[in-house]
C-alpha positions in Angstrom: -18.7 45.1 -27.8 -17.0 43.0 -25.7 -13.2 42.1 -25.6 -10.7 39.2 -25.6 -8.5 39.2 -22.7 -5.5 37.0 -23.0 -5.2 34.9 -20.2 -2.1 32.5 -19.9 -2.0 31.4 -23.6 -5.7 31.7 -23.8 -8.1 34.2 -25.0 -11.0 34.4 -23.2 -14.7 36.7 -23.2 -14.8 39.0 -20.4 -18.9 38.6 -20.7 -18.4 34.1 -20.7 -19.1 32.2 -17.5 -16.2 29.8 -19.2 -14.0 32.6 -17.9 -11.0 32.1 -15.6 -13.0 30.9 -12.2 -13.9 28.2 -14.3 -10.7 27.7 -15.3 -9.5 28.3 -11.4 -11.9 25.0 -10.7 -10.9 22.7 -13.1 -7.4 22.9 -12.4 -8.4 22.5 -8.4 -9.7 19.2 -9.8 -6.7 18.2 -11.6 -5.2 18.6 -8.7 -6.4 17.9 -6.2 -6.9 13.8 -8.9 -4.2 13.7 -9.1 -2.9 14.5 -5.2 -5.6 11.2 -4.7 -3.5 9.2 -6.9 -0.4 10.0 -5.1 -1.9 8.8 -2.2 -3.0 5.6 -3.3 0.6 5.4 -4.2 2.0 5.4 -0.6 -0.9 3.5 0.2 0.1 -0.2 1.3 -2.7 -1.9 1.1 -1.2 -5.1 -1.3 1.8 -5.7 1.6 -1.1 -8.4 3.6 -0.6 -10.7 0.8 1.4 -13.0 -0.8 4.6 -12.3 -2.8 7.1 -13.8 -4.6 10.7 -12.4 -5.9 13.0 -13.1 -8.2 13.6 -15.3 -6.1 11.3 -18.0 -6.5 10.5 -17.4 -2.4 7.3 -17.0 -1.3 6.6 -14.7 1.0 3.2 -14.2 2.9 1.8 -13.0 6.4 2.2 -15.6 9.9 -2.1 -16.6 9.8 -2.0 -15.8 13.5 2.2 -15.0 15.4 0.2 -16.5 18.8 -0.1 -20.4 19.1 2.8 -21.1 17.1 6.4 -22.6 18.9 8.6 -20.5 19.2 12.4 -20.2 19.2 13.3 -16.9 20.8 16.2 -16.3 19.2 17.6 -12.4 19.4 17.4 -10.0 22.1 18.1 -6.2 21.1 18.1 -3.5 21.7 18.0 -0.9 18.3 18.7 3.0 18.3 17.2 5.8 16.0 18.9 5.1 11.6 21.3 2.2 13.5 21.4 -1.7 11.2 21.8 -4.8 13.4 23.0 -8.2 11.7 21.7 -11.0 12.8 22.9 -14.5 10.8 21.2 -17.3 11.1 22.4 -21.0 10.0 19.3 -22.4 7.9 20.1 -26.0 6.9 19.4 -28.4 4.3 16.3 -29.4 3.7 14.8 -26.6 5.3 11.1 -25.8 3.1 9.5 -22.8 5.0 10.9 -20.0 7.9 8.6 -18.6 10.0 10.2 -14.4 11.1 9.2 -12.4 13.9 10.5 -9.7 14.4 8.2 -7.7 18.0 8.7 -5.2 19.1 5.5 -4.2 21.1 4.8 -3.9 24.5 7.3 -0.8 25.2 6.8 2.6 27.3 5.3 4.3 23.9 3.3 2.0 22.4 2.8 3.0 18.7 5.3 5.5 17.8 8.4 3.4 16.7 9.3 2.0 13.8 11.4 -1.1 12.6 12.5 -2.9 9.5 13.4 -5.7 8.8 15.4 -6.9 4.8 16.4 -11.0 4.9 19.8 -11.2 3.1 19.4 -14.8 1.5 22.9 -17.4 0.3 24.2 -15.1 -2.6 23.2 -11.3 -1.7 19.4 -12.0 -3.3 17.5 -10.0 0.3 14.1 -9.5 0.1 12.3 -6.4 1.9 12.6 -4.2 3.3 9.1 -4.7 5.4 8.3 -2.8 8.4 5.3 -3.2 10.7 1.8 -4.0 8.8 3.4 -5.4 6.5 1.6 -9.4 7.8 -1.4 -6.4 7.7 -2.0 -6.1 11.6 -0.4 -3.2 12.4 1.0 -4.1 15.8 4.4 -3.3 15.9 5.4 -6.3 14.7 6.8 -8.1 11.5 5.2 -11.7 11.2 6.2 -13.0 8.0 6.5 -17.1 6.0 8.9 -18.0 3.7 8.8 -20.7 1.3 8.8 -22.0 -1.9 8.3 -24.9 -3.6 11.2 -26.5 -3.8 13.4 -26.4 -0.3 14.9 -23.2 0.8 18.1 -22.3 0.6 20.5 -23.2 2.9 23.7 -21.4 4.0 23.3 -18.7 6.1 20.1 -16.5 5.7 20.6 -12.7 7.3 18.1 -10.4 8.6 19.2 -6.4 8.4 17.6 -4.3 11.7 17.3 -0.8 11.3 15.9 1.4 14.0 13.8 3.6 11.2 11.5 5.8 14.7 12.7 5.1 17.9 13.5 7.1 20.5 17.2 7.8 21.5 16.8 5.2 24.5 16.4 2.6 22.0 14.1 0.0 21.5 13.5 -3.5 22.3 13.2 -6.4 20.5 13.0 -9.7 20.1 13.4 -12.1 16.7 12.4 -15.3 16.5 13.4 -17.3 13.6 11.7 -20.8 13.4 12.8 -23.6 10.0 10.3 -26.0 9.2 11.0 -29.0 7.0 
């Protein structure tokens, strides 16, 4: 004689092997699949490739930040939760800009996080960009911004955010180089 038992609105036969244990295994597999899908969505694996936002500006990683001629723009210190905006005039006829935010070389390497958002004249924004946006996790954000025509001239704003830095702050250098 087999008895039916009600488990979550399903009739399960006591003698049947497809019982609560099998259902629990099925639920566990589904939960694992959902967790894996969420993890894949959170990984910034596509950040190192070219990106063309609605502005029409192509953002690509800088191939090698060490060999180029850099113009030192700003050296500063940023504290936890602090925003700092650096304004730079971009002249007419500029075809590309290389931006390099570097906060490496401090006493606690690998632990500090800064973000960079670039606002163009007219308030269109690019970013925010994090360490690794250039394909390398090295406490630097090194990007080339270019367009098929000249980039918008006027005042560009570079917003730096101290996302995860120690109370005493983290020093950074922002370099911006224009190419005609």
